[in-house]
VEXVEX-793069 format. One record per residue: x, y, z of N, C-alpha, C in turn. Coordinates in steps of 0.2 Angstrom, whole numbers, plus 5000, padded with zeros to 4 digits. Example, Ala and Ser with C-alpha at 12.3 -4.5 7.8 and 13.67 -1.06 7.14 Angstrom:
<nodes>
<<5066, 4972, 5039>, <5062, 4978, 5039>, <5066, 4984, 5039>> <<5064, 4989, 5035>, <5068, 4995, 5036>, <5064, 5000, 5039>> 
</nodes>
This chain:
<nodes>
<<5070, 4813, 4655>, <5070, 4812, 4661>, <5071, 4803, 4660>> <<5071, 4800, 4665>, <5073, 4794, 4665>, <5067, 4790, 4663>> <<5069, 4783, 4663>, <5063, 4778, 4659>, <5057, 4778, 4666>> <<5050, 4778, 4667>, <5047, 4778, 4670>, <5048, 4772, 4677>> <<5046, 4772, 4682>, <5047, 4766, 4688>, <5042, 4762, 4686>> <<5044, 4754, 4688>, <5039, 4749, 4686>, <5035, 4749, 4693>> <<5029, 4747, 4692>, <5024, 4746, 4698>, <5025, 4740, 4704>> <<5025, 4744, 4709>, <5030, 4739, 4714>, <5025, 4736, 4719>> <<5025, 4730, 4720>, <5021, 4725, 4725>, <5022, 4727, 4733>> <<5018, 4729, 4735>, <5017, 4731, 4742>, <5014, 4725, 4746>> <<5018, 4721, 4749>, <5017, 4716, 4753>, <5015, 4716, 4759>> <<5018, 4722, 4763>, <5017, 4722, 4769>, <5014, 4732, 4770>> <<5008, 4732, 4774>, <5008, 4740, 4775>, <5011, 4742, 4780>> <<5011, 4749, 4783>, <5013, 4753, 4785>, <5011, 4751, 4793>> <<5014, 4751, 4798>, <5013, 4750, 4806>, <5009, 4756, 4809>> <<5005, 4753, 4813>, <5001, 4759, 4820>, <5007, 4761, 4823>> <<5008, 4767, 4824>, <5014, 4769, 4829>, <5010, 4775, 4833>> <<5004, 4775, 4833>, <5001, 4777, 4839>, <5002, 4781, 4846>> <<5006, 4772, 4846>, <5007, 4772, 4855>, <5014, 4776, 4856>> <<5016, 4777, 4850>, <5024, 4779, 4852>, <5024, 4786, 4849>> <<5019, 4790, 4847>, <5021, 4796, 4842>, <5024, 4801, 4847>> <<5020, 4801, 4853>, <5021, 4807, 4859>, <5028, 4805, 4863>> <<5033, 4800, 4861>, <5037, 4798, 4865>, <5037, 4798, 4871>> <<5042, 4797, 4875>, <5041, 4795, 4883>, <5046, 4798, 4887>> <<5051, 4802, 4883>, <5057, 4808, 4885>, <5057, 4813, 4884>> <<5051, 4816, 4884>, <5051, 4824, 4880>, <5052, 4824, 4873>> <<5053, 4818, 4869>, <5055, 4820, 4861>, <5050, 4815, 4858>> <<5045, 4818, 4852>, <5041, 4814, 4849>, <5044, 4809, 4846>> <<5039, 4803, 4845>, <5043, 4799, 4842>, <5050, 4795, 4844>> <<5051, 4796, 4851>, <5057, 4793, 4854>, <5055, 4789, 4860>> <<5057, 4784, 4860>, <5055, 4778, 4865>, <5063, 4778, 4871>> <<5064, 4778, 4876>, <5068, 4778, 4881>, <5069, 4776, 4886>> <<5072, 4769, 4888>, <5073, 4766, 4894>, <5078, 4766, 4897>> <<5080, 4764, 4902>, <5084, 4763, 4907>, <5084, 4758, 4913>> <<5090, 4753, 4911>, <5091, 4749, 4917>, <5095, 4752, 4924>> <<5095, 4746, 4928>, <5100, 4748, 4933>, <5106, 4746, 4934>> <<5108, 4742, 4929>, <5114, 4741, 4927>, <5119, 4745, 4921>> <<5126, 4746, 4923>, <5129, 4750, 4918>, <5130, 4746, 4911>> <<5130, 4749, 4906>, <5130, 4747, 4900>, <5130, 4752, 4896>> <<5131, 4751, 4889>, <5130, 4756, 4883>, <5124, 4757, 4883>> <<5123, 4764, 4879>, <5117, 4766, 4876>, <5117, 4765, 4868>> <<5111, 4758, 4867>, <5110, 4757, 4861>, <5106, 4761, 4857>> <<5104, 4762, 4852>, <5101, 4767, 4847>, <5098, 4763, 4843>> <<5092, 4761, 4841>, <5090, 4760, 4834>, <5085, 4764, 4832>> <<5086, 4766, 4825>, <5083, 4772, 4821>, <5080, 4768, 4817>> <<5074, 4770, 4814>, <5070, 4767, 4808>, <5066, 4774, 4806>> <<5064, 4773, 4799>, <5059, 4778, 4796>, <5064, 4786, 4793>> <<5070, 4784, 4794>, <5074, 4789, 4791>, <5071, 4792, 4785>> <<5069, 4787, 4780>, <5067, 4788, 4774>, <5058, 4785, 4775>> <<5054, 4789, 4774>, <5047, 4787, 4777>, <5044, 4782, 4774>> <<5045, 4780, 4768>, <5042, 4774, 4766>, <5046, 4767, 4765>> <<5053, 4767, 4769>, <5055, 4762, 4773>, <5055, 4759, 4780>> <<5047, 4758, 4781>, <5045, 4758, 4785>, <5046, 4750, 4788>> <<5050, 4745, 4786>, <5050, 4738, 4787>, <5053, 4738, 4795>> <<5059, 4742, 4796>, <5061, 4742, 4802>, <5057, 4745, 4809>> <<5051, 4751, 4806>, <5047, 4753, 4811>, <5042, 4747, 4813>> <<5041, 4742, 4809>, <5036, 4737, 4809>, <5039, 4732, 4815>> <<5046, 4730, 4816>, <5051, 4728, 4819>, <5051, 4730, 4827>> <<5052, 4738, 4826>, <5054, 4740, 4833>, <5045, 4742, 4837>> <<5040, 4741, 4832>, <5035, 4742, 4835>, <5032, 4736, 4838>> <<5035, 4730, 4835>, <5033, 4723, 4839>, <5038, 4723, 4846>> <<5044, 4725, 4845>, <5049, 4725, 4852>, <5045, 4728, 4856>> <<5043, 4735, 4856>, <5038, 4738, 4859>, <5033, 4736, 4864>> <<5029, 4733, 4858>, <5023, 4731, 4861>, <5025, 4725, 4865>> <<5030, 4722, 4863>, <5029, 4714, 4866>, <5034, 4718, 4873>> <<5036, 4724, 4876>, <5038, 4727, 4881>, <5045, 4725, 4881>> <<5050, 4726, 4877>, <5057, 4724, 4876>, <5060, 4730, 4881>> <<5064, 4728, 4887>, <5067, 4733, 4889>, <5075, 4730, 4891>> <<5080, 4736, 4891>, <5087, 4732, 4893>, <5089, 4731, 4900>> <<5091, 4724, 4900>, <5093, 4722, 4907>, <5100, 4725, 4909>> <<5103, 4729, 4904>, <5110, 4734, 4906>, <5109, 4740, 4901>> <<5113, 4745, 4902>, <5114, 4750, 4900>, <5106, 4754, 4898>> <<5106, 4757, 4893>, <5101, 4761, 4890>, <5099, 4759, 4883>> <<5091, 4759, 4881>, <5090, 4758, 4874>, <5086, 4764, 4873>> <<5087, 4766, 4866>, <5082, 4772, 4863>, <5080, 4769, 4857>> <<5073, 4770, 4855>, <5070, 4769, 4847>, <5068, 4775, 4846>> <<5071, 4776, 4840>, <5068, 4783, 4836>, <5065, 4781, 4830>> <<5059, 4784, 4831>, <5053, 4783, 4825>, <5055, 4790, 4819>> <<5061, 4791, 4814>, <5064, 4798, 4814>, <5059, 4802, 4808>> <<5056, 4799, 4804>, <5052, 4804, 4797>, <5045, 4801, 4799>> <<5041, 4802, 4805>, <5034, 4800, 4803>, <5030, 4804, 4801>> <<5032, 4810, 4800>, <5028, 4815, 4794>, <5026, 4812, 4787>> <<5034, 4809, 4786>, <5033, 4806, 4778>, <5029, 4801, 4778>> <<5030, 4796, 4784>, <5027, 4791, 4784>, <5019, 4791, 4783>> <<5017, 4798, 4787>, <5010, 4798, 4786>, <5006, 4801, 4779>> <<5013, 4801, 4775>, <5010, 4801, 4768>, <5010, 4795, 4763>> <<5012, 4790, 4766>, <5013, 4784, 4761>, <5006, 4784, 4759>> <<5008, 4781, 4751>, <5002, 4779, 4747>, <5004, 4773, 4744>> <<5000, 4767, 4745>, <5003, 4762, 4741>, <5001, 4762, 4733>> <<4997, 4766, 4731>, <4997, 4767, 4725>, <5001, 4769, 4721>> <<5008, 4775, 4725>, <5013, 4777, 4723>, <5018, 4777, 4730>> <<5021, 4771, 4731>, <5025, 4772, 4736>, <5031, 4774, 4736>> <<5033, 4776, 4732>, <5041, 4780, 4733>, <5041, 4787, 4734>> <<5035, 4789, 4733>, <5034, 4799, 4734>, <5034, 4799, 4742>> <<5034, 4795, 4747>, <5035, 4797, 4755>, <5042, 4797, 4757>> <<5046, 4794, 4753>, <5054, 4795, 4756>, <5055, 4799, 4760>> <<5054, 4807, 4759>, <5055, 4813, 4763>, <5049, 4818, 4761>> <<5050, 4823, 4764>, <5045, 4828, 4764>, <5049, 4835, 4759>> <<5053, 4836, 4761>, <5058, 4841, 4759>, <5065, 4839, 4755>> <<5068, 4835, 4760>, <5075, 4833, 4757>, <5076, 4826, 4762>> <<5082, 4823, 4759>, <5085, 4816, 4761>, <5086, 4817, 4768>> <<5084, 4814, 4772>, <5085, 4816, 4780>, <5093, 4812, 4782>> <<5094, 4806, 4777>, <5100, 4805, 4778>, <5108, 4807, 4774>> <<5106, 4814, 4773>, <5109, 4818, 4770>, <5114, 4824, 4774>> <<5110, 4824, 4780>, <5109, 4832, 4785>, <5114, 4832, 4790>> <<5119, 4826, 4790>, <5120, 4825, 4797>, <5129, 4828, 4798>> <<5130, 4834, 4795>, <5135, 4837, 4795>, <5134, 4842, 4800>> <<5140, 4846, 4805>, <5141, 4850, 4809>, <5138, 4857, 4804>> <<5139, 4858, 4798>, <5136, 4864, 4794>, <5129, 4864, 4793>> <<5127, 4858, 4792>, <5119, 4859, 4790>, <5115, 4858, 4797>> <<5119, 4854, 4801>, <5115, 4854, 4808>, <5115, 4861, 4811>> <<5119, 4864, 4811>, <5121, 4870, 4816>, <5119, 4877, 4811>> <<5117, 4875, 4804>, <5116, 4880, 4801>, <5110, 4884, 4801>> <<5108, 4889, 4796>, <5102, 4892, 4798>, <5096, 4891, 4791>> <<5098, 4885, 4788>, <5094, 4883, 4783>, <5089, 4878, 4786>> <<5083, 4877, 4784>, <5077, 4875, 4788>, <5072, 4870, 4782>> <<5072, 4864, 4785>, <5067, 4860, 4782>, <5063, 4855, 4787>> <<5061, 4851, 4784>, <5056, 4846, 4789>, <5061, 4842, 4791>> <<5064, 4839, 4787>, <5070, 4835, 4789>, <5076, 4837, 4795>> <<5077, 4843, 4793>, <5082, 4846, 4795>, <5079, 4847, 4803>> <<5073, 4850, 4803>, <5071, 4851, 4810>, <5071, 4845, 4814>> <<5069, 4839, 4810>, <5068, 4832, 4814>, <5075, 4831, 4817>> <<5079, 4832, 4811>, <5085, 4831, 4814>, <5089, 4832, 4820>> <<5088, 4839, 4820>, <5090, 4844, 4826>, <5085, 4841, 4831>> <<5080, 4840, 4831>, <5076, 4838, 4837>, <5077, 4831, 4841>> <<5081, 4825, 4836>, <5081, 4820, 4841>, <5092, 4818, 4840>> <<5094, 4825, 4838>, <5101, 4825, 4840>, <5103, 4824, 4846>> <<5101, 4825, 4851>, <5103, 4825, 4859>, <5103, 4817, 4860>> <<5098, 4813, 4856>, <5098, 4807, 4858>, <5107, 4803, 4854>> <<5106, 4807, 4848>, <5113, 4802, 4844>, <5118, 4804, 4847>> <<5120, 4809, 4850>, <5127, 4813, 4852>, <5127, 4808, 4859>> <<5124, 4805, 4861>, <5125, 4800, 4867>, <5125, 4794, 4866>> <<5125, 4791, 4860>, <5124, 4784, 4857>, <5130, 4781, 4858>> <<5131, 4776, 4861>, <5137, 4771, 4859>, <5136, 4766, 4854>> <<5131, 4762, 4853>, <5130, 4758, 4847>, <5122, 4761, 4844>> <<5124, 4762, 4837>, <5118, 4764, 4833>, <5117, 4761, 4827>> <<5111, 4756, 4825>, <5109, 4755, 4820>, <5103, 4759, 4818>> <<5106, 4760, 4809>, <5101, 4761, 4807>, <5095, 4759, 4800>> <<5088, 4756, 4801>, <5088, 4751, 4798>, <5084, 4754, 4791>> <<5087, 4753, 4785>, <5085, 4754, 4779>, <5081, 4749, 4776>> <<5080, 4749, 4770>, <5077, 4745, 4765>, <5079, 4747, 4758>> <<5079, 4744, 4753>, <5080, 4744, 4746>, <5074, 4745, 4740>> <<5074, 4751, 4736>, <5068, 4751, 4730>, <5069, 4745, 4727>> <<5075, 4742, 4724>, <5076, 4736, 4719>, <5077, 4731, 4723>> <<5076, 4725, 4720>, <5078, 4718, 4724>, <5085, 4719, 4723>> <<5088, 4717, 4729>, <5096, 4715, 4732>, <5097, 4712, 4738>> <<5103, 4710, 4738>, <5105, 4705, 4742>, <5105, 4711, 4749>> <<5103, 4708, 4755>, <5104, 4712, 4761>, <5112, 4712, 4762>> <<5112, 4718, 4764>, <5121, 4720, 4767>, <5119, 4726, 4773>> <<5125, 4727, 4775>, <5127, 4732, 4779>, <5132, 4737, 4778>> <<5131, 4743, 4778>, <5134, 4748, 4776>, <5137, 4750, 4782>> <<5145, 4751, 4782>, <5148, 4752, 4789>, <5153, 4758, 4789>> <<5153, 4762, 4784>, <5159, 4768, 4785>, <5165, 4764, 4784>> <<5170, 4768, 4784>, <5178, 4766, 4782>, <5180, 4763, 4789>> <<5178, 4766, 4795>, <5181, 4765, 4802>, <5180, 4756, 4804>> <<5186, 4755, 4806>, <5183, 4747, 4811>, <5179, 4746, 4815>> <<5177, 4752, 4821>, <5171, 4751, 4824>, <5166, 4749, 4821>> <<5163, 4751, 4813>, <5158, 4750, 4811>, <5157, 4744, 4808>> <<5163, 4742, 4805>, <5164, 4734, 4802>, <5164, 4730, 4808>> <<5166, 4731, 4815>, <5165, 4727, 4819>, <5158, 4726, 4821>> <<5154, 4732, 4821>, <5146, 4733, 4823>, <5144, 4728, 4819>> <<5146, 4728, 4811>, <5142, 4723, 4805>, <5142, 4717, 4807>> <<5147, 4715, 4809>, <5150, 4709, 4810>, <5145, 4705, 4815>> <<5143, 4709, 4820>, <5138, 4708, 4824>, <5131, 4705, 4822>> <<5130, 4709, 4818>, <5123, 4708, 4813>, <5121, 4703, 4810>> <<5120, 4697, 4811>, <5120, 4691, 4809>, <5116, 4690, 4803>> <<5111, 4694, 4801>, <5105, 4696, 4797>, <5107, 4694, 4790>> <<5114, 4695, 4789>, <5118, 4696, 4782>, <5124, 4695, 4784>> <<5127, 4692, 4777>, <5134, 4689, 4778>, <5138, 4693, 4775>> <<5137, 4699, 4773>, <5138, 4705, 4768>, <5140, 4712, 4773>> <<5145, 4715, 4771>, <5148, 4721, 4775>, <5151, 4724, 4769>> <<5148, 4732, 4768>, <5151, 4735, 4764>, <5154, 4740, 4767>> <<5160, 4743, 4766>, <5164, 4749, 4769>, <5165, 4753, 4762>> <<5163, 4759, 4764>, <5164, 4766, 4760>, <5165, 4771, 4762>> <<5164, 4776, 4759>, <5166, 4784, 4761>, <5163, 4788, 4763>> <<5156, 4785, 4763>, <5150, 4789, 4763>, <5146, 4790, 4757>> <<5142, 4797, 4757>, <5138, 4798, 4750>, <5141, 4807, 4750>> <<5142, 4807, 4742>, <5143, 4813, 4740>, <5138, 4817, 4741>> <<5133, 4816, 4741>, <5127, 4821, 4742>, <5127, 4825, 4749>> <<5130, 4821, 4755>, <5129, 4825, 4761>, <5130, 4819, 4766>> <<5131, 4821, 4771>, <5133, 4817, 4778>, <5127, 4812, 4780>> <<5128, 4805, 4781>, <5123, 4801, 4781>, <5124, 4799, 4789>> <<5119, 4799, 4793>, <5117, 4796, 4800>, <5123, 4793, 4804>> <<5127, 4786, 4800>, <5132, 4783, 4802>, <5138, 4787, 4801>> <<5139, 4791, 4796>, <5145, 4795, 4798>, <5145, 4802, 4801>> <<5140, 4803, 4806>, <5140, 4808, 4810>, <5146, 4808, 4814>> <<5148, 4814, 4817>, <5155, 4815, 4819>, <5156, 4810, 4825>> <<5151, 4809, 4830>, <5153, 4805, 4834>, <5155, 4797, 4833>> <<5151, 4795, 4826>, <5154, 4789, 4826>, <5161, 4788, 4822>> <<5162, 4793, 4819>, <5167, 4796, 4813>, <5174, 4797, 4818>> <<5173, 4799, 4823>, <5179, 4803, 4826>, <5183, 4798, 4830>> <<5190, 4800, 4829>, <5194, 4793, 4833>, <5194, 4795, 4840>> <<5190, 4800, 4842>, <5191, 4803, 4850>, <5185, 4798, 4854>> <<5181, 4795, 4852>, <5175, 4790, 4853>, <5176, 4784, 4852>> <<5173, 4780, 4857>, <5173, 4772, 4856>, <5166, 4771, 4851>> <<5161, 4776, 4851>, <5155, 4775, 4849>, <5155, 4774, 4841>> <<5151, 4769, 4839>, <5149, 4765, 4834>, <5144, 4763, 4830>> <<5143, 4764, 4824>, <5137, 4763, 4819>, <5137, 4762, 4813>> <<5130, 4759, 4811>, <5129, 4754, 4804>, <5124, 4755, 4802>> <<5123, 4754, 4797>, <5117, 4753, 4792>, <5114, 4748, 4788>> <<5109, 4745, 4792>, <5107, 4738, 4787>, <5102, 4742, 4782>> <<5104, 4738, 4776>, <5099, 4738, 4770>, <5097, 4731, 4770>> <<5091, 4731, 4774>, <5086, 4723, 4775>, <5085, 4721, 4769>> <<5085, 4723, 4763>, <5081, 4720, 4757>, <5077, 4725, 4752>> <<5072, 4723, 4749>, <5067, 4727, 4745>, <5062, 4730, 4750>> <<5060, 4736, 4747>, <5054, 4739, 4752>, <5049, 4734, 4751>> <<5045, 4735, 4757>, <5039, 4731, 4758>, <5036, 4725, 4755>> <<5042, 4723, 4758>, <5042, 4713, 4757>, <5043, 4709, 4763>> <<5039, 4705, 4763>, <5040, 4701, 4769>, <5046, 4697, 4772>> <<5051, 4696, 4767>, <5057, 4693, 4767>, <5061, 4699, 4771>> <<5060, 4703, 4770>, <5064, 4710, 4771>, <5062, 4712, 4779>> <<5057, 4711, 4782>, <5054, 4710, 4786>, <5058, 4706, 4793>> <<5059, 4699, 4789>, <5062, 4695, 4792>, <5068, 4697, 4794>> <<5072, 4699, 4789>, <5079, 4700, 4790>, <5081, 4708, 4794>> <<5076, 4713, 4796>, <5077, 4717, 4799>, <5076, 4715, 4807>> <<5071, 4710, 4807>, <5069, 4707, 4813>, <5076, 4704, 4815>> <<5079, 4700, 4812>, <5085, 4697, 4817>, <5089, 4701, 4816>> <<5091, 4706, 4814>, <5095, 4710, 4814>, <5095, 4714, 4821>> <<5089, 4715, 4823>, <5089, 4719, 4828>, <5090, 4716, 4833>> <<5087, 4708, 4834>, <5089, 4703, 4839>, <5096, 4703, 4839>> <<5100, 4703, 4836>, <5107, 4703, 4834>, <5110, 4707, 4839>> <<5108, 4714, 4838>, <5111, 4721, 4840>, <5107, 4721, 4848>> <<5102, 4720, 4849>, <5100, 4719, 4857>, <5102, 4714, 4861>> <<5103, 4707, 4858>, <5104, 4702, 4862>, <5108, 4704, 4869>> <<5114, 4706, 4868>, <5119, 4708, 4873>, <5117, 4713, 4879>> <<5113, 4718, 4877>, <5109, 4723, 4881>, <5103, 4720, 4885>> <<5098, 4715, 4880>, <5093, 4713, 4883>, <5092, 4707, 4887>> <<5098, 4703, 4884>, <5099, 4696, 4885>, <5094, 4692, 4883>> <<5092, 4692, 4875>, <5089, 4689, 4871>, <5093, 4683, 4869>> <<5090, 4677, 4870>, <5095, 4670, 4872>, <5096, 4669, 4865>> <<5092, 4670, 4860>, <5092, 4666, 4854>, <5088, 4670, 4847>> <<5089, 4670, 4840>, <5085, 4674, 4838>, <5077, 4668, 4838>> <<5072, 4672, 4835>, <5066, 4668, 4833>, <5063, 4669, 4827>> <<5057, 4667, 4827>, <5055, 4664, 4819>, <5059, 4661, 4815>> <<5060, 4657, 4817>, <5064, 4653, 4813>, <5071, 4656, 4809>> <<5074, 4661, 4813>, <5077, 4663, 4808>, <5085, 4661, 4810>> <<5090, 4660, 4804>, <5096, 4657, 4805>, <5100, 4663, 4806>> <<5106, 4661, 4810>, <5113, 4665, 4811>, <5117, 4663, 4806>> <<5121, 4669, 4801>, <5125, 4669, 4799>, <5132, 4671, 4801>> <<5136, 4666, 4802>, <5143, 4669, 4806>, <5148, 4671, 4803>> <<5149, 4670, 4798>, <5154, 4670, 4791>, <5152, 4677, 4788>> <<5156, 4681, 4789>, <5154, 4689, 4784>, <5160, 4689, 4781>> <<5158, 4693, 4772>, <5162, 4693, 4769>, <5163, 4702, 4768>> <<5168, 4705, 4768>, <5168, 4713, 4768>, <5171, 4714, 4762>> <<5167, 4720, 4759>, <5169, 4722, 4752>, <5171, 4730, 4754>> <<5174, 4733, 4750>, <5177, 4740, 4751>, <5176, 4742, 4744>> <<5170, 4748, 4744>, <5169, 4752, 4738>, <5174, 4756, 4735>> <<5177, 4755, 4728>, <5182, 4758, 4725>, <5180, 4765, 4721>> <<5173, 4764, 4718>, <5170, 4767, 4714>, <5165, 4769, 4714>> <<5163, 4776, 4713>, <5154, 4776, 4711>, <5152, 4778, 4705>> <<5147, 4775, 4701>, <5146, 4776, 4694>, <5141, 4780, 4695>> <<5140, 4787, 4692>, <5134, 4792, 4691>, <5131, 4791, 4684>> <<5127, 4791, 4682>, <5122, 4792, 4676>, <5123, 4800, 4674>> <<5128, 4799, 4667>, <5127, 4806, 4665>, <5122, 4808, 4659>> <<5119, 4805, 4658>, <5114, 4806, 4653>, <5108, 4803, 4657>> <<5102, 4804, 4651>, <5094, 4802, 4654>, <5094, 4793, 4650>> <<5100, 4791, 4647>, <5100, 4784, 4642>, <5103, 4779, 4646>> <<5104, 4780, 4653>, <5109, 4777, 4657>, <5105, 4768, 4656>> <<5109, 4764, 4655>, <5104, 4758, 4655>, <5110, 4751, 4658>> <<5108, 4747, 4662>, <5112, 4742, 4663>, <5111, 4737, 4657>> <<5115, 4732, 4655>, <5116, 4728, 4652>, <5111, 4720, 4652>> <<5110, 4721, 4660>, <5104, 4716, 4663>, <5103, 4718, 4669>> <<5097, 4715, 4672>, <5093, 4718, 4678>, <5097, 4716, 4684>> <<5103, 4719, 4684>, <5107, 4714, 4691>, <5103, 4717, 4697>> <<5105, 4712, 4702>, <5103, 4712, 4710>, <5107, 4717, 4715>> <<5112, 4716, 4713>, <5116, 4718, 4719>, <5120, 4711, 4721>> <<5127, 4713, 4722>, <5130, 4708, 4727>, <5133, 4704, 4721>> <<5132, 4704, 4714>, <5136, 4700, 4710>, <5142, 4702, 4709>> <<5146, 4698, 4709>, <5154, 4698, 4708>, <5156, 4696, 4701>> <<5159, 4701, 4697>, <5160, 4700, 4691>, <5166, 4698, 4689>> <<5168, 4693, 4687>, <5175, 4689, 4687>, <5180, 4692, 4683>> <<5178, 4697, 4677>, <5184, 4698, 4674>, <5184, 4707, 4672>> <<5189, 4709, 4673>, <5189, 4716, 4673>, <5187, 4717, 4664>> <<5185, 4722, 4664>, <5183, 4725, 4658>, <5178, 4723, 4654>> <<5173, 4719, 4659>, <5166, 4717, 4658>, <5160, 4722, 4657>> <<5158, 4723, 4652>, <5152, 4727, 4651>, <5147, 4727, 4656>> <<5145, 4733, 4658>, <5140, 4733, 4664>, <5134, 4737, 4661>> <<5135, 4744, 4659>, <5130, 4746, 4656>, <5132, 4752, 4651>> <<5127, 4754, 4648>, <5127, 4760, 4643>, <5125, 4767, 4647>> <<5130, 4771, 4646>, <5128, 4778, 4647>, <5127, 4785, 4643>> <<5121, 4783, 4637>, <5123, 4788, 4630>, <5126, 4783, 4626>> <<5132, 4786, 4623>, <5137, 4783, 4621>, <5142, 4780, 4623>> <<5142, 4781, 4630>, <5149, 4778, 4635>, <5146, 4771, 4637>> <<5153, 4767, 4638>, <5152, 4761, 4640>, <5154, 4761, 4648>> <<5152, 4756, 4652>, <5153, 4756, 4659>, <5155, 4750, 4659>> <<5162, 4749, 4660>, <5165, 4743, 4662>, <5168, 4741, 4669>> <<5169, 4734, 4671>, <5171, 4734, 4677>, <5179, 4737, 4677>> <<5183, 4739, 4682>, <5190, 4742, 4682>, <5194, 4736, 4685>> <<5192, 4730, 4687>, <5197, 4726, 4690>, <5192, 4718, 4692>> <<5198, 4712, 4692>, <5193, 4706, 4692>, <5191, 4708, 4699>> <<5186, 4702, 4698>, <5182, 4699, 4705>, <5178, 4707, 4708>> <<5175, 4709, 4703>, <5172, 4717, 4705>, <5163, 4716, 4708>> <<5163, 4718, 4714>, <5156, 4717, 4715>, <5151, 4723, 4715>> <<5145, 4721, 4714>, <5141, 4728, 4711>, <5138, 4729, 4718>> <<5136, 4735, 4720>, <5133, 4736, 4727>, <5128, 4741, 4725>> <<5121, 4738, 4726>, <5114, 4742, 4726>, <5114, 4744, 4720>> <<5114, 4742, 4714>, <5113, 4745, 4707>, <5105, 4749, 4707>> <<5105, 4754, 4704>, <5098, 4758, 4704>, <5096, 4757, 4696>> <<5092, 4752, 4695>, <5091, 4753, 4690>, <5087, 4756, 4685>> <<5085, 4762, 4687>, <5082, 4769, 4683>, <5085, 4774, 4685>> <<5091, 4775, 4684>, <5094, 4781, 4688>, <5093, 4786, 4684>> <<5090, 4794, 4685>, <5091, 4800, 4683>, <5098, 4802, 4683>> <<5098, 4806, 4678>, <5102, 4810, 4676>, <5107, 4814, 4684>> <<5113, 4812, 4685>, <5116, 4813, 4690>, <5115, 4809, 4698>> <<5111, 4805, 4696>, <5110, 4801, 4701>, <5115, 4795, 4700>> <<5115, 4793, 4708>, <5121, 4787, 4708>, <5116, 4780, 4704>> <<5121, 4777, 4700>, <5118, 4770, 4697>, <5122, 4766, 4700>> <<5127, 4765, 4701>, <5130, 4757, 4707>, <5135, 4761, 4709>> <<5137, 4757, 4716>, <5144, 4757, 4718>, <5149, 4750, 4716>> <<5155, 4750, 4715>, <5160, 4745, 4713>, <5164, 4745, 4720>> <<5164, 4738, 4720>, <5168, 4737, 4726>, <5172, 4729, 4727>> <<5177, 4731, 4731>, <5181, 4723, 4730>, <5182, 4721, 4737>> <<5186, 4714, 4737>, <5187, 4712, 4743>, <5195, 4715, 4745>> <<5195, 4718, 4752>, <5201, 4721, 4753>, <5202, 4719, 4762>> <<5207, 4711, 4762>, <5208, 4709, 4769>, <5211, 4715, 4772>> <<5216, 4719, 4772>, <5220, 4723, 4775>, <5214, 4729, 4777>> <<5208, 4731, 4775>, <5204, 4736, 4778>, <5199, 4732, 4782>> <<5197, 4726, 4780>, <5192, 4723, 4784>, <5193, 4718, 4789>> <<5200, 4715, 4788>, <5200, 4710, 4793>, <5200, 4704, 4791>> <<5200, 4702, 4785>, <5197, 4695, 4783>, <5197, 4695, 4777>> 
</nodes>
């Protein structure tokens, strides 16, 4: 087995979602509002993972402040409230999901198949909202300390939406997850037949106040056009320049003895090709090219789990 996880500090506790549990549109945990002016359907999703509740705190704040769209439609989805109900600060990693990772089930084969699970049932329940989204932002956080970033997928629409999120200056374009389809890679957002776009915010480490600030600023940036929010609040600083990186390699742990040479935090750019990053049993993991960025390193990967993604700047792909 991998080395045991350290004890993580829980600075912020889960929100009370009682007012939103029944929803207001016939779907539990979904709050939907429509304006009288034509505009896009903006969907903000939080709690895809039950122990990543920073985004849920932010959306609870906005809903209690009676945020409403002045153009188009706005939907707020509290995705996995069942997992959140099992959160225990003494073991905070255990409430990620009930049966399976909800961010790996968004392929037609899984959604339309006969297999059942708590997360699949919930995904099918909120699917009508996802199918009508024009703009979707999925709010997440990280287990390990790391630089906030936006995951955009490969498509230019996701990258463009990522640029709109001013809470971080780093966008990472990738091909999705090998273990299943993420929400942002759902066919509506990946298809060339639509203009719908989606991205995922990794706002920082779970359960930290700084992560809450980043998520709050990101939501403000996304909702500002439709809700006519004039400026960020809470002293947030807008970051106008973004750097776009493209994932080239995914490193999996092939043994239970995988270990990095140092406690990388993610976002580091390793200048020289061939630099030693980690050891996996008797194997050495080295950078495959100069100026290689480490994306969301997992400091305690189990055998078969993703340990780190490697990325580099690609002006042709990202437009900068």
